C-alpha positions as CSV (number, residue, x, y, z in Angstrom):
1,M,5.9,-13.5,-14.9
2,T,4.2,-12.3,-11.7
3,G,5.6,-10.1,-8.9
4,I,5.8,-11.6,-5.4
5,N,6.3,-9.8,-2.2
6,V,8.0,-12.0,0.5
7,D,6.3,-11.6,3.9
8,I,8.3,-9.2,6.1
9,M,7.0,-10.8,9.3
10,E,7.2,-14.4,10.2
11,H,3.8,-15.9,11.0
12,G,3.3,-16.0,14.8
13,S,6.3,-13.9,15.5
14,E,6.4,-12.6,19.1
15,D,8.3,-9.6,17.8
16,A,5.4,-8.4,15.6
17,P,4.2,-4.8,15.9
18,S,1.0,-4.0,17.7
19,S,-2.1,-4.7,15.7
20,D,-3.3,-1.1,15.9
21,T,-0.2,0.3,14.2
22,A,0.6,0.6,10.5
23,I,4.1,-0.6,11.1
24,V,4.9,-3.9,9.2
25,R,8.5,-4.4,10.4
26,P,9.6,-6.8,13.2
27,M,10.1,-4.6,16.2
28,R,13.7,-5.7,16.7
29,H,14.4,-4.3,13.2
30,V,12.6,-1.1,14.1
31,R,14.6,-0.7,17.2
32,A,17.9,-1.4,15.5
33,V,17.3,1.0,12.6
34,R,16.0,3.7,14.9
35,E,19.0,3.5,17.1
36,R,21.4,3.8,14.1
37,H,19.4,6.7,12.8
38,A,19.5,8.4,16.2
39,Q,23.3,8.0,16.4
40,Q,23.7,9.6,13.0
41,L,21.5,12.5,13.9
42,A,23.5,13.0,17.1
43,E,26.7,13.1,15.1
44,R,25.1,16.0,13.1
45,S,23.7,17.6,16.2
46,V,20.2,17.8,14.8
47,A,18.4,15.1,16.8
48,G,15.8,17.3,18.5
49,E,14.5,19.3,15.5
50,S,14.8,16.6,12.9
51,R,11.6,15.8,11.0
52,S,12.9,12.3,10.4
53,A,13.4,11.8,14.2
54,R,9.9,13.0,14.7
55,A,8.7,10.5,12.1
56,W,9.8,7.6,14.4
57,S,8.1,9.1,17.5
58,W,4.9,9.7,15.6
59,V,4.5,6.3,14.0
60,L,5.4,4.6,17.3
61,G,2.7,6.5,19.1
62,E,5.0,8.6,21.2
63,S,3.8,11.9,19.7
64,V,0.4,13.1,18.4
65,V,2.0,15.7,16.0
66,S,2.9,14.5,12.5
67,P,6.4,15.1,11.2
68,V,5.7,16.8,7.9
69,T,2.4,18.7,8.1
70,D,2.5,19.2,11.9
71,R,-1.1,17.9,12.2
72,V,-2.5,16.4,15.4
73,T,-3.6,12.9,14.7
74,E,-4.7,9.7,16.4
75,V,-2.1,7.7,18.3
76,P,-0.7,5.7,16.7
77,P,-1.5,7.2,13.3
78,S,-3.3,5.2,10.6
79,R,-1.7,4.1,7.3
80,A,-3.8,6.8,5.6
81,D,-2.4,9.5,7.9
82,I,1.1,8.2,7.1
83,E,0.5,8.2,3.4
84,T,-0.7,11.8,3.6
85,E,2.6,12.8,5.2
86,I,4.6,11.0,2.6
87,G,2.5,12.7,-0.2
88,E,3.1,16.1,1.3
89,A,6.9,15.5,1.6
90,D,7.0,14.4,-2.1
91,E,5.0,17.4,-3.1
92,R,7.5,19.7,-1.4
93,R,10.4,18.0,-3.1
94,L,8.8,18.2,-6.5
95,C,8.0,21.9,-6.0
96,G,11.5,22.7,-4.9
97,D,10.5,23.8,-1.4
98,R,14.0,23.8,0.1
99,D,13.0,25.3,3.4
100,H,10.4,22.7,4.2
101,R,11.8,19.6,2.7
102,A,11.0,16.4,4.6
103,D,12.7,13.7,2.4
104,G,14.3,12.0,5.5
105,A,11.0,11.7,7.3
106,A,9.3,10.3,4.2
107,S,12.0,7.7,3.9
108,V,11.5,6.6,7.5
109,L,7.7,6.5,7.0
110,R,7.9,4.5,3.8
111,W,10.2,1.9,5.4
112,L,8.1,1.5,8.5
113,I,4.9,0.7,6.5
114,G,6.7,-1.5,3.9
115,A,6.3,0.9,0.9
116,D,10.1,0.9,0.5
117,D,12.5,-1.7,1.6
118,R,15.7,0.4,1.6
119,V,16.8,0.9,5.2
120,P,16.5,4.7,6.0
121,V,20.0,5.1,7.4
122,R,23.4,5.8,5.9
123,G,26.7,3.9,6.2
124,Q,28.0,0.4,5.8
125,N,26.3,-2.9,6.8
126,R,22.8,-1.4,6.9
127,G,21.5,-4.9,6.0
128,E,22.7,-6.3,9.3
129,L,20.1,-4.2,11.1
130,V,17.3,-6.1,9.4
131,G,18.7,-9.6,9.3
132,G,20.7,-9.3,6.1
133,F,24.3,-8.4,5.4
134,G,26.2,-5.5,3.8
135,D,23.4,-3.6,2.0
136,V,21.4,-6.7,1.4
137,V,18.1,-6.2,3.3
138,R,16.7,-9.7,2.9
139,T,17.2,-12.4,5.5
140,P,18.5,-15.9,4.5
141,D,15.1,-17.3,5.1
142,Q,13.4,-14.8,2.7
143,I,16.1,-15.5,0.1
144,A,15.7,-19.2,0.4
145,R,11.9,-18.9,0.0
146,V,12.2,-17.0,-3.2
147,L,14.8,-19.4,-4.5
148,D,12.6,-22.4,-3.8
149,D,9.7,-20.6,-5.6
150,A,11.9,-19.8,-8.6
151,R,13.1,-23.5,-8.9
152,Q,9.5,-24.6,-8.8
153,R,8.5,-22.1,-11.5
154,R,11.5,-23.1,-13.6
155,R,10.3,-26.7,-13.7
156,A,6.7,-25.6,-14.5
157,E,7.5,-22.9,-17.1
158,P,10.5,-23.9,-19.2
159,Q,9.7,-21.0,-21.6
160,A,10.9,-18.6,-18.8
161,A,14.1,-20.6,-18.3
162,D,16.6,-17.9,-19.2
163,Y,15.3,-15.3,-16.7
164,L,14.7,-17.8,-13.9
165,D,18.2,-19.3,-14.4
166,G,19.7,-15.9,-13.9
167,L,17.6,-15.3,-10.8
168,I,18.4,-18.8,-9.4
169,A,22.1,-18.5,-10.0
170,T,22.2,-15.1,-8.2
171,L,20.3,-16.3,-5.1
172,E,22.3,-19.5,-5.0
173,W,25.5,-17.4,-5.1
174,V,24.3,-15.2,-2.2
175,L,23.4,-18.2,-0.1
176,A,26.8,-19.9,-0.8
177,E,25.1,-22.8,-2.7
178,R,27.4,-21.9,-5.6
179,L,30.9,-20.4,-5.4
180,Q,31.0,-18.4,-8.6
181,S,29.1,-15.3,-9.4
182,P,26.5,-15.9,-12.1
183,I,28.0,-13.8,-15.0
184,S,31.6,-12.9,-14.3
185,G,32.4,-16.2,-12.7
186,Q,34.2,-14.6,-9.8
187,Q,34.7,-16.7,-6.6
188,S,34.0,-14.7,-3.6
189,W,32.5,-15.4,-0.2
190,P,31.0,-13.8,1.6
191,V,29.3,-11.9,-1.2
192,T,29.9,-8.2,-0.8
193,T,27.7,-5.3,-1.7
194,G,30.3,-4.1,-4.2
195,R,30.4,-7.5,-5.9
196,L,26.6,-7.6,-6.1
197,K,26.5,-4.2,-7.8
198,Q,29.3,-5.1,-10.2
199,E,27.4,-8.2,-11.2
200,R,24.3,-6.1,-11.8
201,I,26.4,-3.9,-14.2
202,H,27.4,-7.0,-16.1
203,A,23.8,-8.0,-16.2
204,E,22.9,-4.6,-17.7
205,D,25.5,-5.2,-20.4
206,L,23.8,-8.5,-21.2
207,I,20.4,-6.8,-21.3
208,Q,21.7,-4.2,-23.7
209,Q,23.4,-6.8,-25.8
210,V,26.7,-5.0,-25.2
211,V,28.6,-8.2,-24.3
212,P,32.4,-8.1,-24.5
213,S,34.4,-11.3,-25.0
214,S,35.1,-11.4,-21.3
215,I,33.7,-9.8,-18.2
216,G,36.2,-9.3,-15.3
217,E,38.3,-12.5,-15.0
218,G,35.5,-14.8,-16.1
219,R,34.5,-15.7,-19.6
220,V,30.9,-15.0,-20.8
221,S,29.1,-18.1,-22.0
222,A,27.3,-17.8,-25.3
223,E,24.1,-18.9,-23.5
224,F,23.9,-15.7,-21.5
225,G,21.7,-13.1,-22.9
226,F,18.8,-10.7,-22.3
227,G,16.7,-13.1,-20.2
228,F,19.6,-14.3,-18.0
229,G,20.8,-10.8,-17.5
230,S,17.3,-9.6,-16.5
231,G,17.1,-12.4,-13.9
232,V,20.4,-11.4,-12.4
233,K,19.5,-7.7,-12.3
234,A,16.1,-8.3,-10.8
235,S,17.6,-10.4,-8.1
236,V,20.3,-7.9,-7.1
237,T,17.8,-5.0,-7.1
238,W,15.5,-7.0,-4.8
239,L,18.3,-8.1,-2.5
240,L,19.3,-4.4,-2.0
241,G,15.8,-3.3,-1.3
242,E,15.5,-1.2,-4.4
243,A,12.4,-3.2,-5.4
244,V,9.7,-4.3,-2.9
245,V,8.6,-7.2,-5.2
246,I,10.5,-9.6,-7.4
247,S,9.1,-11.1,-10.5
248,L,8.9,-14.9,-10.9
């Protein structure tokens, strides 16, 4: 198995970030997520002094002062500058420095440079901000590309059939190419975030070989096992942005 990272940007996109920035996200996604983030900060009355708000301004070239270390940098900052800020934020967290924590800023920075695909805002339907749905941060085109790659790998490498069957079944379910969820056999459309997470729990049961006679309202086929469960779990984890790459 090899890990693949689906391109975040479409080739030739007019919405691509400037070539001199470390941002890898389509600018429409950047604007949508930043707006939601600003709204949430306004609700908490912390917009002006927030390090996470400063992270947006800094990476977008609106400020020369970095959000964590307060260094003056080039505009816009380089990826190395951004990674330095993330490293400092992580160090403060690990050292228990409560007064100078910058976890929110680090989350924004990681997302902007593609180091973490989890959208750095709270609330429901975060995936819609980046072309997905619910908490799913992958667009239909990205999901379809991975599904096509998985089908090709399934034909070429039958020894990996169990894992790839789990992955294919999950992605087909999300794209409405199959009505039933891959393990529990539930019929639900559109697929909700809650249903995805429930299916991942069932997958973890399969991986651990803790398989009851039935899961939910659907029967568990004897053919399901570690490999199939691993494929389902990997798919859901990738769909929710908790993994940047997915193994095929």
